[in-house]
Phi, psi and omega in degrees: 000319179298319180296320178295317179297318180298319180296321179295316181298319178297317180300317179296317179303313182287333178301322181275325184288322184287334187285348185262359167027078180290160182287138169277161182272158178298326180296326181285336189240345188060023178232165181298118184292344182292343183275354180270075181228128182228147178288158179261135177294140181248000181211163178302136185245097185292320178293316178297317179301318178294321179293321177295323178298321178298318178294320182295326176299334178265003175093014185226161174205151174278133176276185186282005172248012178074022179257135178280123184226150175296135179281350180270323184223002178075009182280163176297167177302135178246124180290130178255299175200173186296323180298316179293320179298319180293324176296317176298316179300319178295320179291323177295319177300316178301320179294318179296315180300315180297318181293319179299326181280311189270326179274322186251001173070024180273163177252136174267120188231161186274144168238123359290154182297329182296343178296331175084336178201175179265008184287327180200157176056033179201165174233160183275140165229171186231140180224146173286158183300332185255019189298332181284331188250349183298145180291328180231135184239117175275124182248118185253121185236112182279172178276197184268171175101213186271028179261120181265174180307134181095353180250143163261324182208114181297321182298323179291321177298329182272314190265342184237263177205155190297317182304324184283329185258359186231177180272005185310311182301324180287326177295323175294318178304315181293316178303320180292341184243019185273353179300141180058029177057035181293312183230141167231176183210145173229144184239120186281168174227104188260352194235018177239137181227006175232151180278184184297343179264004179082014182265133179298142183259124179298130177089355176238095182224005180201165176301321180299313180294319177300317180297316179300316182291320180297314180293322178296315187279323191237345179259314182300319179292340180286156185260348188282159170294148189259134173235108190254128172245120183229134181251138170055235181295341173298333176291325178295316178298317180299319181294334174285315186298324185286001169288348176277131187300318183296327179289317178300318183296329184262349184278126176269311183212149176232126174250129180241142176236115182044050183286154177249024182288160170225092186275127175207090184248015185097163188301316180295316180292322179299318179293321176300314180300315180298327182279341186252330191257146172223138190238122174260119186246155177299130183193153175277353178288159179300152179306130176088352180290139184298138176251015185091160183257123177249250178279343177203173178301127185233127182226167179286140173277355178077018180207143182272348184266126181308310183295339183271353190298322182295313181291320181297324182270003191303320182296320178289325178295319176302313180297323181293320182272308192265000000 
């Protein structure tokens, strides 16, 4: 009984410490320290506590700067083998899902929406409580691979810090601007095609199909103007989606980070794309420096590593959107 009580107390302690995500310094990151801002949890977080317990079972916990550290010696994550890495990745995903709901007030809902619940025949996506009525809707589309909703890069969430590898800073931006339904947000799921029971979901078999279903179920019913941020292969899906007239009519701006899209929608559509989209690409050049004009305005993300481009360009993306 004492061991169980002790585990509960430890979980509660970490529930409050992890939620306050203090700012890292510019010296530690070579990036603007003003972007490291996270809300503080104001109540006990049962989902977050459970997610932290899952991480602790694997020997790790997030500190108050969003860094994953060993609970035995405080060291960074150490790779053991792929099976262990995948378990850590699943626990980190659980933590992100819990935080999006409890720290940022989002709802985890099923895709396709017609499934009615997340128990079967669906995968999770996330929407803000006001996504249907907000005047402006931020649409976050991740790339391909082992990145689940709320992630830009799983490896960064594990090896570096959460703000850099996740959508957390942008969720805070939206929360700060949600008064009077100014901004809402929806977070896509591009890389799952089986439900929680391992059963294949009819109609979800590719990033393209996931994107089409997500926009149909959760973007089209919303009334706000669209501000789309897409990373990597998410940019390719976005360039397909905007061939739909209703999406073009409602889209205000598109931000792409090291996208792999190839946009060719005809002369009228090409001009529309050039007027709406801006692309931050991996480069050794300073952030925002022109990389020449291709299908749209293209500038340096200020970082040479593909997974880091979204976070590195975040301050400029904020200025572009907000």
